[in-house]
MITOR-232262 format. One record per residue: residue in three letters; x, y, z of N, C-alpha, C, O in turn. Coordinates in steps of 0.1 Angstrom, whole numbers, padded with zeros to 4 digits, always signed. Example, Ala and Ser with C-alpha at 12.3 -4.5 7.8 and 13.67 -1.06 7.14 Angstrom:
2
ALA+0132-0057+0078+0123-0045+0078+0132-0033+0078+0142-0033+0085 SER+0128-0022+0071+0137-0011+0071+0129+0000+0079+0134+0011+0080 
% end
This chain:
142
MET-0235-0244-0170-0222-0243-0159-0219-0241-0140-0219-0229-0136 GLN-0218-0245-0136-0219-0239-0121-0207-0235-0114-0196-0242-0112 THR-0210-0221-0109-0197-0213-0099-0201-0212-0088-0212-0212-0082 ILE-0189-0211-0084-0180-0214-0072-0174-0200-0071-0169-0197-0082 THR-0173-0190-0060-0167-0181-0058-0165-0176-0051-0173-0168-0047 PHE-0150-0176-0041-0148-0174-0030-0142-0160-0033-0135-0161-0043 TYR-0142-0146-0026-0137-0136-0025-0129-0128-0011-0131-0131+0000 ARG-0124-0118-0015-0120-0114+0000-0119-0096-0010-0114-0094-0021 GLN-0126-0087-0002-0122-0075-0005-0118-0062+0005-0126-0061+0013 LYS-0108-0054+0007-0109-0045+0013-0115-0030+0013-0110-0025+0003 ARG-0124-0020+0019-0125-0012+0016-0118+0001+0021-0110-0001+0030 ILE-0120+0015+0016-0115+0027+0020-0112+0027+0033-0101+0028+0039 ASP-0126+0026+0039-0129+0029+0053-0119+0016+0059-0117+0017+0071 GLY-0112+0005+0052-0105-0002+0061-0112-0013+0067-0107-0022+0074 GLY-0123-0015+0064-0134-0028+0066-0129-0039+0050-0125-0037+0039 ILE-0134-0056+0059-0130-0063+0049-0141-0074+0049-0144-0081+0059 ARG-0145-0074+0039-0152-0086+0038-0154-0096+0027-0153-0094+0014 THR-0158-0108+0034-0152-0120+0025-0164-0126+0018-0176-0123+0020 GLY-0162-0133+0013-0173-0147+0013-0173-0155+0003-0162-0155-0002 VAL-0183-0164-0004-0187-0177-0010-0200-0175-0020-0211-0178-0016 GLU-0199-0172-0029-0209-0172-0043-0209-0186-0043-0199-0193-0042 VAL-0225-0189-0045-0230-0201-0058-0233-0197-0067-0238-0186-0064 GLY-0234-0199-0082-0243-0196-0089-0246-0179-0090-0256-0173-0092 GLY-0234-0173-0088-0240-0158-0082-0242-0150-0071-0237-0139-0070 ASN-0251-0159-0062-0261-0153-0053-0247-0156-0041-0239-0166-0042 THR-0246-0146-0031-0240-0148-0020-0246-0158-0012-0258-0160-0011 VAL-0235-0165-0006-0243-0179+0006-0236-0176+0020-0242-0180+0030 LEU-0225-0170+0021-0223-0174+0029-0206-0158+0030-0198-0154+0022 SER-0208-0156+0042-0198-0138+0043-0200-0139+0052-0207-0146+0059 THR-0187-0123+0054-0186-0119+0073-0179-0113+0063-0172-0114+0052 PHE-0189-0099+0077-0182-0085+0077-0172-0078+0088-0178-0072+0097 LYS-0158-0077+0090-0147-0065+0098-0150-0051+0097-0147-0048+0085 SER-0154-0041+0102-0155-0031+0102-0141-0023+0102-0132-0026+0109 GLY-0141-0017+0096-0126-0007+0092-0132+0009+0106-0141+0014+0113 ARG-0118+0010+0103-0119+0023+0113-0124+0036+0114-0129+0044+0123 GLY-0121+0038+0098-0121+0053+0090-0137+0055+0084-0146+0046+0084 GLU-0138+0066+0079-0154+0069+0080-0157+0063+0072-0148+0058+0066 HIS-0167+0060+0068-0178+0050+0063-0175+0053+0048-0179+0064+0045 ASP-0169+0045+0038-0167+0045+0025-0170+0032+0016-0158+0027+0015 PRO-0176+0026+0011-0179+0011+0007-0170+0008-0005-0169-0004-0008 ALA-0160+0022-0014-0156+0015-0020-0144+0011-0025-0135+0016-0018 LEU-0140+0004-0032-0128-0008-0027-0113+0001-0031-0112+0011-0037 VAL-0104-0008-0023-0092-0004-0026-0088-0017-0035-0088-0017-0047 TRP-0085-0029-0026-0085-0041-0034-0093-0049-0034-0101-0049-0025 TYR-0093-0061-0044-0102-0075-0043-0093-0085-0047-0084-0083-0055 VAL-0097-0099-0042-0089-0113-0045-0101-0123-0047-0106-0127-0037 ASP-0106-0127-0058-0114-0132-0065-0113-0148-0065-0111-0151-0077 VAL-0113-0155-0061-0111-0174-0067-0123-0177-0071-0132-0179-0064 ILE-0124-0178-0087-0138-0183-0091-0135-0196-0098-0127-0199-0106 CYS-0144-0201-0092-0141-0219-0100-0157-0224-0110-0168-0221-0108 GLU-0154-0230-0118-0160-0232-0130-0158-0245-0134-0147-0249-0136 GLY-0172-0255-0136-0175-0266-0136-0191-0272-0136-0200-0266-0129 ARG-0192-0281-0143-0204-0292-0142-0209-0298-0130-0221-0300-0127 LYS-0195-0303-0120-0199-0311-0112-0194-0305-0094-0191-0311-0084 LEU-0195-0290-0098-0196-0279-0083-0209-0283-0074-0219-0286-0081 PRO-0211-0283-0061-0217-0280-0056-0227-0267-0054-0225-0255-0056 LYS-0235-0272-0049-0243-0255-0053-0252-0252-0042-0262-0245-0043 SER-0246-0259-0027-0255-0252-0015-0238-0250-0010-0226-0253-0013 SER-0246-0242+0001-0234-0236+0007-0225-0241+0014-0214-0236+0014 GLU-0229-0251+0022-0219-0263+0030-0212-0265+0017-0203-0258+0014 GLU-0218-0275+0008-0214-0287+0002-0200-0278-0006-0190-0284-0011 ALA-0206-0259-0006-0192-0253-0017-0181-0252-0002-0169-0255-0001 ARG-0187-0249+0005-0175-0247+0019-0166-0263+0017-0154-0263+0019 HIS-0170-0271+0014-0164-0284+0019-0154-0285+0008-0142-0288+0007 TRP-0163-0280+0000-0156-0284-0017-0137-0272-0016-0126-0276-0018 LEU-0141-0260-0014-0129-0249-0012-0123-0258-0002-0114-0263-0008 VAL-0125-0263+0010-0116-0267+0019-0112-0280+0017-0107-0285+0027 ASP-0111-0286+0010-0112-0300+0000-0099-0295-0006-0087-0298-0003 HIS-0104-0286-0016-0094-0282-0030-0086-0273-0025-0082-0266-0034 LYS-0081-0269-0014-0073-0261-0010-0056-0258-0014-0050-0248-0017 LYS-0052-0273-0014-0035-0273-0020-0039-0266-0033-0037-0254-0032 THR-0045-0270-0043-0050-0262-0059-0049-0247-0053-0039-0241-0053 ILE-0057-0244-0050-0060-0230-0049-0054-0218-0039-0057-0206-0036 GLN-0040-0229-0036-0033-0223-0028-0020-0224-0035-0011-0215-0033 ARG-0018-0232-0043-0006-0230-0050-0008-0218-0063+0001-0212-0069 LEU-0023-0218-0065-0027-0206-0074-0021-0197-0070-0012-0192-0077 LEU-0027-0192-0056-0024-0177-0053-0009-0176-0051-0005-0165-0056 ILE-0002-0182-0048+0007-0182-0047+0016-0179-0061+0027-0174-0059 ALA+0014-0181-0067+0017-0183-0079+0015-0167-0083+0024-0159-0088 LEU+0005-0165-0081+0003-0153-0086+0009-0141-0077+0012-0130-0080 ALA+0009-0146-0067+0018-0137-0057+0029-0136-0058+0032-0126-0051 LYS+0039-0139-0063+0051-0141-0071+0055-0137-0084+0065-0141-0089 ARG+0043-0128-0092+0040-0122-0100+0040-0110-0094+0047-0101-0098 VAL+0034-0108-0086+0030-0095-0081+0039-0088-0072+0036-0077-0067 VAL+0050-0094-0070+0058-0088-0060+0060-0077-0050+0057-0073-0039 GLN+0068-0070-0069+0064-0054-0064+0050-0047-0071+0053-0039-0080 GLY+0037-0049-0068+0024-0043-0073+0024-0053-0091+0030-0061-0097 ILE+0009-0040-0092+0009-0038-0105+0007-0028-0112+0005-0016-0108 ASP+0009-0031-0128+0011-0015-0136-0002-0011-0137-0007-0015-0147 PRO-0011-0004-0129-0025-0004-0134-0025+0000-0152-0034+0008-0155 ASP-0020-0004-0160-0026-0004-0175-0040-0018-0175-0052-0017-0179 VAL-0033-0028-0169-0036-0038-0172-0043-0043-0160-0034-0041-0151 TRP-0050-0047-0156-0068-0047-0146-0078-0051-0149-0086-0044-0156 PRO-0083-0069-0144-0075-0076-0135-0062-0084-0139-0060-0089-0151 ILE-0054-0085-0128-0045-0095-0134-0050-0114-0126-0058-0115-0116 SER-0046-0121-0132-0052-0133-0126-0041-0142-0131-0032-0139-0138 GLN-0044-0158-0125-0038-0172-0126-0049-0181-0130-0060-0179-0124 ARG-0048-0187-0136-0052-0199-0140-0048-0211-0136-0037-0211-0132 GLY-0057-0224-0135-0058-0237-0131-0065-0246-0133-0075-0240-0130 ILE-0069-0260-0136-0081-0266-0141-0075-0280-0130-0065-0287-0129 LEU-0087-0279-0125-0085-0292-0113-0101-0301-0118-0111-0294-0117 HIS-0101-0312-0120-0103-0324-0123-0115-0318-0132-0127-0321-0129 GLY-0112-0310-0145-0125-0311-0151-0128-0293-0148-0131-0286-0158 VAL-0126-0286-0132-0133-0275-0128-0121-0259-0133-0110-0260-0138 LYS-0126-0251-0132-0114-0243-0141-0115-0233-0129-0125-0227-0124 ILE-0103-0231-0124-0104-0219-0113-0091-0207-0119-0081-0210-0126 ARG-0095-0195-0115-0091-0188-0119-0093-0174-0104-0102-0170-0097 ILE-0078-0172-0106-0076-0160-0092-0080-0151-0096-0071-0149-0105 SER-0091-0139-0098-0083-0125-0101-0088-0116-0089-0097-0117-0081 CYS-0074-0103-0091-0070-0093-0081-0068-0080-0087-0065-0082-0099 SER-0069-0071-0085-0068-0059-0084-0067-0052-0073-0072-0055-0062 THR-0059-0041-0077-0065-0026-0068-0064-0009-0074-0058-0004-0084 VAL-0069-0005-0066-0066+0007-0071-0054+0016-0070-0049+0022-0080 ARG-0051+0016-0060-0035+0027-0052-0028+0018-0055-0027+0006-0056 ARG-0021+0028-0057-0002+0024-0061+0001+0016-0051+0004+0004-0053 LEU-0002+0024-0037+0005+0018-0024-0003+0007-0024+0003-0001-0032 GLU-0011+0004-0020-0022-0010-0020-0013-0017-0030-0003-0024-0027 ALA-0016-0014-0040-0001-0021-0054+0009-0032-0046+0009-0045-0046 ARG+0015-0023-0040+0028-0028-0036+0025-0041-0021+0035-0047-0015 LYS+0016-0043-0019+0010-0050-0009+0001-0064-0011-0004-0071-0003 LEU+0002-0064-0026-0007-0077-0034-0001-0088-0030-0007-0098-0025 ALA+0008-0087-0032+0015-0105-0030+0013-0105-0014+0007-0116-0012 ASN+0014-0101-0005+0017-0102+0010+0002-0105+0010+0001-0115+0018 VAL-0015-0099+0004-0028-0103+0005-0029-0114+0003-0034-0122+0012 LEU-0023-0120-0012-0030-0129-0017-0022-0143-0008-0027-0154-0008 HIS-0010-0141-0001-0001-0149+0004-0006-0153+0019-0003-0162+0026 ASP-0015-0139+0022-0024-0141+0034-0034-0152+0033-0036-0160+0042 ILE-0039-0150+0023-0056-0161+0022-0048-0171+0017-0056-0181+0014 ALA-0037-0174+0014-0030-0184+0008-0029-0196+0020-0032-0207+0021 GLN-0021-0183+0032-0021-0190+0043-0029-0195+0055-0025-0201+0065 ARG-0040-0190+0051-0054-0186+0066-0065-0195+0055-0077-0197+0057 TRP-0060-0199+0047-0071-0208+0035-0087-0212+0049-0098-0207+0052 ASP-0081-0221+0052-0090-0231+0062-0101-0216+0071-0113-0215+0068 GLU-0096-0209+0080-0098-0200+0090-0112-0188+0081-0124-0185+0083 TYR-0100-0184+0069-0112-0172+0063-0123-0188+0051-0134-0187+0057 VAL-0124-0193+0046-0132-0204+0047-0141-0205+0058-0151-0198+0058 GLY-0139-0210+0067-0145-0214+0079-0153-0212+0088-0161-0218+0096 ASP-0146-0198+0084-0151-0188+0091-0166-0177+0086-0167-0166+0091 LEU-0172-0180+0079-0181-0171+0072-0193-0180+0078-0194-0192+0081 ALA-0200-0171+0079-0217-0174+0084-0225-0174+0073-0220-0167+0064 ALA-0235-0180+0071-0246-0187+0063-0249-0174+0062-0245-0166+0071 VAL-0259-0171+0049-0265-0156+0044-0277-0161+0043-0286-0154+0040 
% end
C-alpha cells in the first residue's frame, strides 16, 4: 500500500517543520527556526496520512495530488478542529479524523503535550486548512 503523509509540527524552541513523506521517506520539507534555546522536542504535531494503491510515488506528483485533493483534506481538518475547540484531554493521544476519497484512506492525526498548546490546536488545524496551498506549495525538495 502506497502512503503520502503531510506533516506540520512545532518544537519547544518555536521552530516549525513542514514536510511530505512518500512511502515513509521525506521528499519535501521546510523548516522555520524558532527564537528559543535549541530544543527539538515537539509541542504539537498534525499529520495528514493518505493510504491507497494508486497514490503517486514521486515528490512532485505527491505535491500535486495533495493540492488536487485539498477540498477533502480541508474538510477533514476543519471537522477535527470542531472536535478540539477546547483542547484535548491528555487521556487519549493522538486524536484523529478519518475519511475516504476514491479508495484512498485519509486520516488526520494530531497531538500536543502541553495543556495550553492543546487549547490552541483547533486554531492550528484551521490555519493548515486555510493555508493548505501555501504550506504544500512552499516545500522544497529534499
